[in-house]
N, C-alpha and C positions, 0 to 999 in steps of 0.2 A: 406612679411606680409601676414598672414593668412586672408582669407575672413571671415567677421564677422559671417556668418552662420556656417562655419566650426569651428571657435573658440568656439561658443556657444555649438555646438554639442559635441566637445571634452570635454568641461567643464562638460556637463551633464553626459557623459559617465564616466568621471573621478569620479564624485560624486556618480553615480550609484544609487542603490536602496536606499541608506541611505538618499539622498536628497528627493527622492520621499516620503519616510516615514516621514521625517521631515515636508514636505509640507502638507501631510495628517493630521499630528498632529496639525499643525497651522490651517488647515481648521476646524477640530473638535473644537478647542478652539474658533474660530470665530463663528461657528454654535451655540455653547452653549451660548456665550455671546449675540449674536444677534437674538436668537430664529429662527434659520433656520433649518427646519426639514431635508432637503436633499440638497446636493451640488454636482455638477459635474464640473470638470475643466480639462483643457488641455493646454500644451505649444507645439507649432508646428513650424516646418520649412516647406518649400515648399514640402519636400520629406519625412519628418519623423514626427511622433508624439513623442516628447521627453518625455513628462510626461502626464499621464491621470489617473483620478480616479473618482469614483462616490461613495459617502458615505452618510449614514444617513437613514432617514425613509420617507416613502410615506406620512404619516400623522403625525401631531403633537401629536396626542393621543397615538402614538406607541413608544414614546421616551424611555419608560422603557423596551421595547422589543429588541430582536436582530435586527441588521440592516436588512432591506429588500431592500436597494438600489441595483441597478443593472446597469451596463454600457449600457444596452439596454433600460433603462428608457428614456422616452421622456420628454422634458421640453418645455414650451411655449416660443416662441421667441419674442413675442410682436412686437415692432417696428423694430426689427432686420429683420423682414420679408421684410422690404422696400428694403434692398440690394438685395434680391432675385427677387423681382419684377423689380428692376432696371436691374438686370442680364438678365432677360427675354426680357426686352425692348432692351438691347444691342444686344442680339441674333437676334431679328427681324430687328434691324438697319443693322447689318452685312449682313443679308439676303436680304437687300434692300426692305423690306416690309414697312418701315417707316423711317423717318429721325428725328434726334434730333430737327430739326427746324420745323417739321410738327406742324401746329397749330390745336388745337382742332376743330375749325370750318371749317378747310379744309376738315375734315372727316365727320362733322355733320353740314353742312350748313343750314339744315332745322331748327336747334335750335337757330340760331344766332339772329333772330328778337325777340325772347322771353328772351334773356339773357342780362346781364349787359354789356354795351359796354366796361367796364374796362377790360374784359377778351378776347376781340376779337382777340388780337394778341398773346395770351399766347400759348407757344409751349410745346411739350413733355418734352424738357429739363427744361423749366420753372417750370413745374409741379413737376418733379422728383427732382429738386434742391430746391424746396419750394420758388420759386421766382414768383409765379403766384398770390400772395396775396389772396388766397382762404381762406375762413373761416376755422378755425383749426379742429373742430370736434374732440377735444381731451378730452372733458368733457361730462359726462353723460347727463347733462342738455341740451346740444345742440341736442342730439339724441331724447330726449323726446319731443322736439318741432317739429319734422319732421312729415310730412304727411305719410300715409301708402303707400308703394310701392308694386305693385302687380307683380306676375310672379315668375319665377325661379331667382336664385341669379344674373345671368347676367342681366336680365331685371330690377331687383330691383336696381342694381348698376347704370345702365343707367338712371333710373328714379331719383336716388339720385344725379347723376351728373347734370342732367337737372335742378333739383331744386337748387342745390348749386350754379350753375352759374347764377341764378337770384338774388342772395344775394349781398349786398354791399361788396366791397373788405375789407379784414382785414387790420389793421394797426399794424405796428411793428417798434420798435426802433432798432431791430437787422438787420443784413445784409440779413436775410431771414425770412420768416414767416412759421414756422413749421405747417404742416397741414396733418392730416390723409386723408382728402378728396382729396388732391392733387393726392394721389396714386390710389384712386378709379377712379378718372376721367382719369388718365393716363391709367389705366387698360381697361377702355372702349375703348380707342384708340387702344390699343394692340389687343383687341378682334375684333374690326372692321377690322383692316388690315390683321389679321391672319385667320379670319373666325372661330376662336376657343375661347372658354371661357378661362378665366384666369386659372380656375381649370384644364382644359384640357391641357393648355400650361405647367403648372407645371408637370403634369403627363408625358407628352411627353418629356420634356427637362430634368427635374430632375430625375424622376424614370427610364425612358427607356434609355435615352442617357447617363446620368451620374451616374446611379445606386445610387442616393442619395434619400433615403426614407424620407417621411414626413407625417404629419397628419394635417388635417384642424381642428383647434380648440383645446380645452384642451386635454391633454393626456388621462384623465380618461373618456372622452366622446367617445374615439376611441377604447381603449383597456382595458382589465382587468389587475389588478395588476400593476397599473401605479401611478406615483406621483399625489397627489391632490395638487391643488393650495391652497394658504392660504392668508387670509386677516384679518384685525382687525375688531372685533365686540365688542363694549363696552370695548375697550382697551385690548381685549384678542385675541390672534392669533387663528383662527379657520380654519379647513379644509373646502373647498368649494365643496359641492356635485356636481356631473356631471349634475344633473337635475336643478341646480340653473338657474333662468331666467337671462341670460346674453348673449346677441346676438351681435356679431361683424360682421355679414354677410356683411353689407354695406361697411365696411372698411377692409375686409379680406386682400386685397392686400397690405394694410398698416401695418397689425399687427396681423395676426391670424394663423400663422403656428407653428407647434411643430416638434421638431427633437430630436434624441438622440445625445450624444456627438460625436459618431463615424461619423454620417452623417453630422452634422454641421461642424465638423473638415474638412471633405472632401471639403465642400463648401469654407471654409476659405483657404484651401490649394490651390484651383484653383486660388483664388485671389493672394495668395503669389507667385505662379508660374508666373502669368501674370505680377505682379509688378516687379518681378525679371528680366523680359524680355523674358520669355518663352511663346510662343503661345501655347494655349491648346484648350479648347472648344471655347473660344473667343480669339481674337488677343491680344497680349500684349498691343498694343496701345489703345485698347478698355478698358482694365482693368485700365490703367492709366487715361483714361477719366472718368471712373466711380468713381475713387477715388479723382480726382482733377479738375473736370469740373468747380467748383466754390470754392472760399475760404470759410472756415467755415463749409459749408455743400455742399457736392458734390451730388452724386446719391446714396442714401441709406447709405451713409457714412459721418460722420463728418470728415472734412479735416482740421486738427488742428496741432498746435505746442504744444508739451508736453515735458517738461524737455529739451527744446532746440532742439527737434527732430520732424520731420514731421511724424505724425501718422494718421492712419484712425481708427476711433472708433465709436461705436454706442451702446446705451443702449436701451433695450426694456422691457416694462412691461404692462400688462393689469390690473395690480393691484393684481394679484394672483401668478404670477411667476415674475422672473427678470432675464434677460439675458444681458451679457456684452461681447463684443468682441473688441479687440484692435489689430491692426497690426502696428508693428514697421517697417516703410517703409525704414529705413536706414539699419537695420540689418536683415530684412526679417524674422521676428519672429512674430507669432500670439499667442494671449492669449485669452482663453475663460473661463468664469465662468457663470454657470447657477444655479439658486436656485428655490425652489418651495414656495417662499414667495414674496409678493410684498410690504412688509412693509418698512418703512423708515429705520428701523434698519437693515433689510436685505440688502438694498442698501449700507449702510455703511460697512456692512460685506464684500460685493463684492469688494468694494474699497480697503479694507485692504488686501483681498486675492490677488488682482492684484498686489499690492505693494510687497507682499511676493513672488509672482511668478517671478516678475521682478528682484528680488535680485539674481536670478540664474546667472544673467549677471555679 
């Protein structure tokens, strides 16, 4: 019997360019129907990028012009950043700088007396798997009620963590309580044990060690000629200028990185290799823990059953872009779709695109 990865690879090779063109045609139809200016997508195995394309326009106002999409275009990952922060945590665990069982107040005992006792025993794993019952901070109104935190990003995040830990626990009927604040609090722990800011850890681990490039914040705030994010204003999809007042600094470790399809695919492939059983930058056992530490939500990854198969999946959006990644953990295939719109119709379009991509099987 052929290994499932080999079978899929042979199928793709057999279909060749024709299937790639068909998939791009489907993408264009979805983009037109769901008002998506630009889309990038890829199908991966641990060693190969089977299909990849980027099509469309940087801005909705350019739809009558020639495509300006480019495979080097960056897209905002939103909450798919969480898997990267979890990856950094795993690296520090392997380096014995911290343990998954390390409690926040083991590292910051001076803050314990000011904090809610409900959080005294919460660990790094609890935070990264959303089991700490921290308030969510997924809504703009929550941020508007915050006091002003002073200093650089690292000091502001620590101030944010201190404040959040004084709040009452969140309640949820689910097996976990999804929270952006979880990842900011976890990041302060990683910063304490490493002596480096989260941003510095990203640079050292992703850029220098793994040659995976990224940007903090929106693509058009970092580079020229990049996709604009889009949101609805008066039921009309509009481009969001880079100078728009929109600040995710306090929760950047939870959801404020941008990557192009090439770099994000490299990160997904590291996970595919590890899940396949191959040690790489992290040990294979570590990847398995990241993807299955808890049911429903592990560490930066949803750990779910889909169509009778165990998959890792995550969606991310700051309301202006939308990113979706899915890893079939039985066949070791990854699927990525990213668009420069955060609208509800764009999310539906991504779901349709993923279904079309999976038909390759």
